[in-house]
C-alpha positions in Angstrom: -60.9 1.4 -18.2 -61.2 -0.2 -21.6 -58.7 -2.8 -22.8 -56.9 -2.3 -26.1 -56.5 -4.8 -29.0 -54.1 -5.1 -32.0 -54.7 -2.9 -35.0 -55.2 -5.8 -37.4 -58.5 -6.7 -35.7 -61.7 -5.2 -37.0 -63.2 -2.7 -34.6 -67.0 -2.1 -34.3 -67.5 -0.4 -30.9 -71.0 0.0 -29.4 -72.7 0.5 -26.1 -75.0 -2.2 -24.9 -77.7 -2.0 -22.2 -78.4 -4.9 -19.9 -80.8 -5.4 -17.0 -79.2 -6.4 -13.8 -80.6 -7.0 -10.3 -79.6 -3.4 -9.3 -81.2 -1.9 -12.5 -80.1 -1.1 -16.0 -76.4 -0.9 -16.7 -74.5 0.2 -19.8 -71.2 -1.3 -21.1 -68.9 -0.5 -24.0 -68.1 -3.6 -26.1 -66.1 -3.9 -29.3 -65.9 -6.7 -32.0 -62.1 -6.9 -31.2 -62.9 -8.2 -27.7 -62.3 -5.0 -25.8 -64.9 -4.2 -23.1 -65.4 -1.4 -20.6 -66.7 -1.5 -17.1 -70.4 -1.7 -16.4 -71.7 1.9 -15.9 -74.8 3.3 -14.4 -75.2 5.9 -17.2 -75.0 5.5 -21.0 -72.8 8.7 -21.2 -70.2 7.0 -19.0 -70.1 4.0 -21.2 -69.7 6.3 -24.2 -66.6 7.8 -22.5 -65.1 4.3 -22.4 -66.0 3.8 -26.1 -64.3 7.1 -27.1 -61.2 6.2 -25.1 -61.0 2.9 -27.0 -61.3 4.7 -30.4 -58.7 7.3 -29.4 -56.3 4.5 -28.4 -56.4 2.9 -31.8 -53.4 3.7 -34.1 -53.9 6.3 -36.7 -54.5 5.2 -40.3 -51.8 6.4 -42.7 -53.0 9.1 -45.1 -52.6 6.9 -48.2 -54.9 4.2 -46.6 -57.7 6.5 -45.4 -61.1 6.1 -46.9 -62.3 9.0 -49.1 -66.0 7.9 -48.9 -66.4 6.1 -45.6 -70.2 5.9 -45.7 -70.3 4.3 -49.2 -67.4 1.9 -48.3 -68.7 1.1 -44.8 -65.5 2.2 -43.1 -65.0 4.0 -39.9 -62.3 6.7 -39.5 -60.0 4.4 -37.6 -60.0 1.6 -40.3 -57.9 1.5 -43.4 -59.8 1.2 -46.7 -58.7 -1.5 -49.2 -60.6 0.3 -52.0 -59.1 3.7 -51.4 -55.6 2.6 -50.4 -52.8 3.8 -52.6 -55.2 5.4 -55.1 -54.4 8.7 -56.6 -57.0 11.4 -56.8 -59.0 11.6 -60.0 -58.5 15.3 -60.1 -55.0 15.7 -58.7 -54.6 19.5 -58.9 -51.3 19.8 -57.1 -48.9 22.2 -58.8 -45.2 21.2 -58.9 
């Protein structure tokens, strides 16, 4: 089971592969310090990674990134560039 970390920490989860005496093992690690158990299959380590991402708090709608690829943001991270910005073409009818 993966451990959780505070929301103010940057999260960059990935699965790493290491060679052990028993063979190759896969483990989920995150920049926040969270790690998963060593797994025999990459798919099992990805399950730990997904559990970690799902355990992160949701980003409020006004802080979500509109162009995550251009700004280098993941869906679970708030974006300082897009936060509290109104849409250029705000077409809501009152």
